[in-house]
C-alpha positions, 0 to 999 in steps of 0.5 A: 500500500502507498499513501500520497503526499502532495505539496510544493515543498518550497523548501522541504523542511523538518515538518514535511519530513515528519509527515512523510515518516507518519505516511511510512508508518501507515502504509510502508511507502509514499508517493510524493507529488511535487506541485510545480508552478513552472514559474519562479516567484517569492512563493515558489523560488525553487524549480522541481529538480532542486526540490527533488534533490532536497527531498532525496537528500533529506530522505536518503535513509528511506531510499526504496520507500518513496517516489517523487512525481512532478505534477501541476499545481492542484486547485482541488481534489475530487472523488466520486462514490466511495473510492476505497481509500481514506483522505485524512489529516495527520496531527503533528506536534504544535512545534512541527505544525508551526514550521512555516516554509514562508518564514524559511523562504524569507530567511533564505532571501535575507541571508542572500542579501 
């Protein structure tokens, strides 16, 4: 079984990794779907190849437990009748849930200045 994990991962951080680990625990493997906006801006400063490299580096100890797939930006997820899988929110600690990629991006920009 596989769980699907969708995000922009701009950048991939500790909170993303914790959620990934919960997914591994639940299903044994994770399909990481990386939304790529195809344009660089403040909200999306990294292109897919860099995001993929960072994820691979962060998850190197789980090599055969995940796959990374590039997808377009998702605006909604829809499904019809009962589909045989769950859509669920994973509750993480307050400290992890407070990690903000927006704040990380701002810090990276300030470090470059």
